[in-house]
C-alpha positions in Angstrom: 10.4 7.3 -25.7 12.0 4.0 -24.5 9.1 2.7 -22.4 11.0 -0.4 -21.4 13.9 1.6 -19.9 11.6 4.2 -18.4 9.5 1.4 -16.8 12.7 -0.2 -15.3 13.7 3.2 -13.8 10.2 3.7 -12.4 10.2 0.2 -10.9 13.7 0.7 -9.4 12.9 4.0 -7.8 9.5 2.7 -6.5 11.3 -0.1 -4.8 13.9 2.3 -3.3 11.0 4.3 -1.8 9.3 1.2 -0.5 12.4 -0.1 1.1 13.2 3.2 2.7 16.4 3.7 0.7 14.8 7.0 -0.4 13.2 8.9 2.4 10.1 11.1 2.4 11.2 14.6 1.4 14.4 13.5 -0.2 15.5 15.3 -3.3 15.9 13.3 -6.5 18.8 14.8 -8.6 18.4 14.1 -12.3 22.1 14.0 -13.2 22.9 11.7 -10.3 20.1 9.3 -11.4 21.2 9.5 -15.0 24.7 8.4 -14.0 23.3 5.7 -11.7 21.1 4.2 -14.4 23.5 5.0 -17.4 20.8 6.8 -19.3 20.0 10.4 -20.5 18.4 13.0 -18.3 15.5 12.9 -20.7 14.6 9.4 -19.7 15.0 10.3 -16.0 12.6 13.2 -16.5 10.1 10.8 -18.1 10.4 8.4 -15.2 10.0 11.2 -12.6 7.0 12.4 -14.5 5.4 9.0 -14.2 6.2 8.7 -10.5 4.6 12.1 -10.0 1.5 10.9 -11.7 1.5 8.0 -9.3 2.0 10.6 -6.5 5.1 8.8 -5.2 7.1 12.0 -5.8 6.2 15.7 -6.1 7.6 18.1 -8.7 8.4 21.6 -7.5 9.1 24.4 -10.0 12.7 25.6 -10.0 13.5 23.1 -7.2 13.2 19.7 -8.7 11.7 16.4 -7.7 11.2 15.1 -4.1 9.9 11.9 -2.6 6.3 12.6 -1.5 5.3 12.7 2.1 1.5 12.6 2.2 0.0 14.1 5.3 -2.1 12.2 7.9 -5.0 14.6 7.1 -4.8 13.8 3.4 -4.8 10.0 4.1 -7.9 10.3 6.4 -9.8 12.4 3.7 -8.9 9.8 1.0 -10.2 6.9 3.2 -13.4 8.9 4.0 -14.2 9.4 0.3 -13.3 5.8 -0.5 -15.8 4.5 2.2 -18.6 6.6 0.7 -17.8 5.5 -2.9 -17.2 1.8 -2.1 -20.4 1.4 -0.1 -22.4 2.3 -3.2 -20.2 0.1 -5.4 -20.7 -2.9 -3.1 -24.5 -2.5 -3.3 -24.4 -2.3 -7.1 -22.0 -5.2 -7.4 -24.2 -7.5 -5.4 -27.0 -6.9 -8.0 -24.7 -7.0 -11.0 -22.2 -9.8 -10.4 -22.2 -13.0 -12.4 -20.3 -16.3 -11.8 -17.7 -15.0 -14.2 -17.2 -11.8 -12.1 -16.6 -13.9 -8.9 -14.2 -16.1 -10.8 -12.2 -13.0 -11.8 -12.2 -11.6 -8.3 -11.1 -14.9 -6.8 -8.3 -15.1 -9.3 -7.2 -11.6 -8.2 -7.3 -12.7 -4.6 -5.1 -15.6 -5.4 -2.5 -13.2 -6.8 -2.6 -11.2 -3.6 -2.0 -14.3 -1.6 1.0 -15.3 -3.8 2.6 -11.8 -3.5 2.2 -11.7 0.3 3.8 -15.2 0.5 6.7 -14.0 -1.6 7.0 -10.9 0.5 6.8 -8.8 -2.7 5.9 -5.5 -1.1 5.4 -3.6 -4.3 3.2 -6.3 -5.9 1.2 -7.0 -2.8 0.4 -3.3 -2.3 -0.6 -2.8 -5.9 -2.8 -5.9 -5.9 -4.5 -5.0 -2.6 -5.4 -1.6 -4.0 -6.4 -2.9 -7.4 -8.9 -5.3 -5.8 -11.2 -2.3 -5.4 -10.6 -0.9 -8.9 -11.2 -4.4 -10.3 -14.7 -4.5 -8.8 -15.5 -1.2 -10.6 -14.0 -2.5 -13.8 -16.0 -5.7 -13.7 -19.1 -3.6 -13.3 -18.2 -1.8 -16.5 -18.0 1.6 -14.7 -14.9 3.2 -16.1 -15.6 6.5 -14.3 -15.8 4.8 -10.9 -12.7 2.7 -11.7 -10.7 5.9 -12.6 -11.9 7.7 -9.5 -10.9 4.8 -7.3 -7.6 4.4 -9.0 -6.8 8.1 -8.3 -7.9 7.8 -4.7 -5.9 4.7 -4.1 -2.8 6.2 -5.8 -3.1 9.2 -3.4 -2.6 6.9 -0.4 -0.3 4.5 -2.2 2.9 5.9 -0.7 1.6 5.8 2.8 0.5 2.2 2.4 3.7 1.2 0.7 5.8 2.7 3.5 3.7 2.2 6.6 1.6 -1.0 6.1 3.2 -4.0 7.7 3.2 -7.6 6.3 0.7 -8.6 9.0 -1.7 -5.8 8.0 -1.3 -6.8 4.3 -2.2 -10.4 5.1 -5.2 -9.1 7.1 -6.4 -7.0 4.1 -6.2 -10.1 1.9 -8.3 -12.1 4.3 -10.9 -9.3 4.5 -11.1 -9.2 0.7 -11.8 -12.9 0.7 -14.6 -12.4 3.3 -16.1 -9.5 1.3 -16.3 -11.5 -1.9 -18.0 -14.4 0.0 -20.6 -12.0 1.5 -21.3 -10.5 -1.9 -21.6 -13.9 -3.5 -24.1 -14.9 -0.8 -26.0 -11.7 -1.6 -25.8 -10.7 2.0 -25.8 -6.9 1.5 -25.7 -5.9 5.1 -22.7 -8.1 5.9 -20.9 -7.1 2.7 -21.3 -3.4 3.4 -20.2 -3.9 7.0 -17.2 -5.9 6.0 -16.1 -3.3 3.3 -16.4 -0.4 5.8 -14.5 -2.3 8.4 -11.9 -3.3 5.9 -11.2 0.3 4.9 -11.2 1.4 8.6 -8.7 -1.4 9.4 -6.4 -0.4 6.5 -6.4 3.2 7.7 -5.9 2.2 11.4 -3.1 -0.2 10.4 -1.0 2.6 9.0 1.8 3.7 11.3 2.5 7.3 10.6 5.8 9.0 11.4 5.7 11.5 14.2 7.5 14.1 12.1 8.0 14.6 8.4 11.6 15.0 7.2 12.2 18.4 5.6 12.9 18.6 1.8 16.6 18.6 1.2 18.0 21.6 -0.6 
């Protein structure tokens, strides 16, 4: 497997989805993509499989690959579970965190700020989601990190497509406030800020009124 080429295809298709050049429900034709990228259909299949793992596309037996269109109900359920998990994580992190952990989180927040300034939609979305996974990783809880990563990937397409630059900047500011509250060991404030942050992210998503049908 040519991971470099596959990675390039994954990144290119991700950006096409983010920039609305590929629409929710749109079919991705293997041969057309192979011709476009000048590669074999095998590499295209590998890239599509990776995108399906990231839940940016869905694979349908005997029909092919389609750009995902997560439902509003799914997004609300994902955020509900995240609020439950991340409240517990925040409590634990306050007790567990060391100066080195705060240094790592602040470095991550600096990357968020840079991506937002550059208007790098893909990078900013990835970094804003990874902030939560990073907290779990710093705690050394691989199970929690994996659970959060999966939950965040399930709402990634919605966030990529429907979160505005203003909302992204707001998320970054809230991350900064959360870290400060945790560092001050103000558990009540940290829990409130984390819950409000997730509610704000969910509320800031502008969902389409209709979902485009899958193309034959």
